[in-house]
C-alpha positions in Angstrom: 42.1 32.2 58.3 40.2 34.7 56.1 41.8 35.6 52.8 41.7 39.3 52.0 40.6 40.5 48.6 43.7 42.1 47.3 43.9 44.1 44.1 45.6 41.2 42.4 42.8 38.8 43.5 40.1 41.2 42.4 41.8 41.6 39.0 41.9 37.8 38.6 38.3 37.6 39.6 37.4 40.4 37.2 39.3 38.5 34.5 37.5 35.3 35.2 34.1 37.1 35.2 34.9 38.8 31.9 36.0 35.5 30.4 32.7 33.9 31.6 30.7 36.8 30.3 32.4 36.4 26.9 31.7 32.6 27.0 28.1 33.2 27.9 27.7 35.8 25.2 29.3 33.5 22.6 27.0 30.6 23.7 24.0 32.9 23.6 24.9 34.0 20.1 25.4 30.4 19.0 22.0 29.4 20.6 20.3 32.4 18.8 21.8 31.3 15.5 20.7 27.7 16.2 17.2 28.8 17.0 17.0 31.0 13.9 18.3 28.2 11.6 16.0 25.7 13.2 13.0 28.0 12.7 14.1 28.6 9.1 14.3 24.8 8.5 10.9 24.2 10.2 9.4 26.9 8.0 10.9 25.3 5.0 9.6 21.9 6.0 6.2 23.4 6.5 6.3 25.0 3.0 7.4 21.7 1.5 4.6 19.9 3.4 2.1 22.4 2.1 3.3 21.9 -1.5 3.2 18.1 -1.0 -0.3 18.3 0.4 -1.5 20.4 -2.6 0.2 18.0 -5.0 -1.5 15.0 -3.3 -4.8 16.8 -3.4 -4.3 17.5 -7.1 -3.4 13.9 -7.8 -6.4 12.6 -5.9 -8.7 14.9 -7.9 -7.1 13.7 -11.2 -7.5 10.1 -10.1 -11.2 10.8 -9.2 -11.7 12.3 -12.7 -10.0 9.4 -14.4 -12.0 6.9 -12.4 -15.2 8.7 -13.3 -14.1 8.8 -16.9 -13.4 5.1 -16.9 -16.8 4.4 -15.3 -18.5 6.6 -18.0 -16.6 4.7 -20.8 -17.6 1.3 -19.4 -21.2 2.5 -19.1 -21.1 3.7 -22.8 -19.6 0.3 -23.8 -22.4 -1.6 -21.9 -25.0 0.6 -23.6 -23.4 -0.1 -27.0 -23.3 -3.8 -26.3 -27.0 -3.7 -25.5 -27.7 -1.7 -28.6 -25.7 -4.2 -30.7 -27.5 -7.2 -29.2 -30.8 -5.5 -30.0 -29.7 -4.9 -33.6 -28.6 -8.5 -33.8 -32.0 -9.7 -32.7 -33.7 -7.4 -35.1 -31.4 -8.5 -38.0 -32.2 -12.1 -37.2 -35.9 -11.3 -37.3 -35.6 -9.6 -40.6 -33.4 -12.3 -42.1 -35.8 -15.0 -40.8 -38.7 -13.1 -42.4 -36.9 -12.7 -45.7 -35.3 -16.1 -45.9 -37.4 -18.1 -43.5 -36.0 -20.9 -41.4 -33.4 -22.0 -43.9 -30.6 -19.7 -42.5 -31.1 -20.9 -38.9 
């Protein structure tokens, strides 16, 4: 038996379709909001990552400068030690010349 589409049935169908359309629109709005917020958060994460990368690069440069400075200081210390040893040898020679072997 074939059911006929009465005005009442068509009104019910129209009501269901309208309800579905409202639900679809609401879901679409929520999805748009979710996508927008997700994109905003991803952008924020990207900005944070960019700042972090810049900070890491800056720290690496500072560490490199400090390392170079330390190496330069150690080189200066080694040069001073060599100079002091040379002066000690020269002082011994002078003292030996002045006082002879009696000091050593």
